[in-house]
N, C-alpha and C positions, 0 to 999 in steps of 0.2 A: 596693104594686104588684111593685115589683121580685125581691121575696120571692116573691112569685107566679109569675114567672115564672120564677124560679128552681126552682121545684117541679112546673111542666109541663115544663121541658126535663128534670129529672130523668125525671120519668116517661117520656117521650115516647121520649129518645136514650136513655134505660140500662134504665131498670126494664122496660120493654117486651119490648126485644129479650133479656133476662134472661130471662122470664116467658115469651115467648114457643116459646125456646130450648126451658125446662123443659117445656112442654105438648109440645113438639113429640118430646124425650127418651121422654114418659111414652107419649104414640100409639106409637112404633114400638115400645117394651116390650109393650104390648097386644098387638101380631100375635103369632097364635099359628103355631106350624112354621114357623118363617123358617130360610131353606135357604140360608146364606150362602157363596161361592164359596172354596174354601179356597186363596190364593194363595200361603202360605206358614204352615207350621206355627204354628198358634196365632193366626192370623191376627184372629181375633176379639177378642183381645185389644188388637192395634195397635186395630182398629176401637173399642175403647172407648176408646184411651188418647186418639185423634184426636176424638173425639165431646168427651168431657172434658175436652179442652184449646180447644175452642171456648167450654167452658162457663164455664171457667176465664178465660179473656181477657171472656168479658162481665160474669162476677161482678168481677172486679177492676174493667173499669170503671165497675161502677154503684158498687159502695162506696167507691170513690177520691173518685164524687161525696157521697156519702150521707154519708161521715168527714173531711170534707175539713183537719181539725183533727189527724189520726192520722199516723204514719209510714208510710213504705210498707214496712215490714215489716209492722207489723199489719194494713192493709189487705190484705198478700199471703196473713198467715193466714189473715184470715176467707174471703178469697174461697177459699181452697182449702179449709178445713173448710166451709163452704158448697158445694161441689163435691164434697166426700168425702161429707157428711151426704144428700145429693141421689142420689148413686152408691147408699149403703146402702139407701134409701128405696124407691130403682127395683129393684135387684137384689130387696128385699123384696116389692114388687108383682109383678116376676115369677115369684116361687116361686107363685103363685095362677093363673098364665097356664099357659093348655093349650098344652102344649109346648115350652117353657120353662123354664130353671130356673135357679139362684140360683146363684151360684160365690164362694167367698172372691177366687179371682185375677182374678175380674172388679171384685168392688171394689177390688181393688189396683192394678188400671190405671186404674178411673174416678179414683182418689186421685191415682195421678202424672201424669196428662191434666188432672185439677185443676188439678193441681201446677206444672204446664210451661207451662202456659197463661197462667195470672196471672203465675208468675216470670217470660217473656218479654213479657209486656206490661208490666210493670212496668220492667224495663229497659229496651223501648223508649221509655216515655213519660219515663224520667230523662234517655234520651241525647237526648231533643227538648228537653228541657228546658235543659240544657247548651248545649246549640245554638243557641237563642233568642238573639238580641240583646238 
């Protein structure tokens, strides 16, 4: 009974937000001819970084719960690789969308964002654990 509760909690609080965010990224990538305001040079890379930082946060939270016996470094690398592979698949997907293109620099920004989000989450959770009495 307790095992089913843990699985339900894993799905509800960790897997569903991650899946929903991946679906949001896919939906946004499917939009043709998106004109984003250029606030700063290469601002689309900043947007990729931020978008995938959120993905890194959600991926780290999910994999931390899914892989409870693994080290934080292992979970960090799994979350980073998840975000990077999703970024690769997203760029591949965009190559088929009218008005969109695929870019190696976008993949780099996606990977950097995924790592940054996962790393910050790892550090915050470690700090919280140290502060718990």
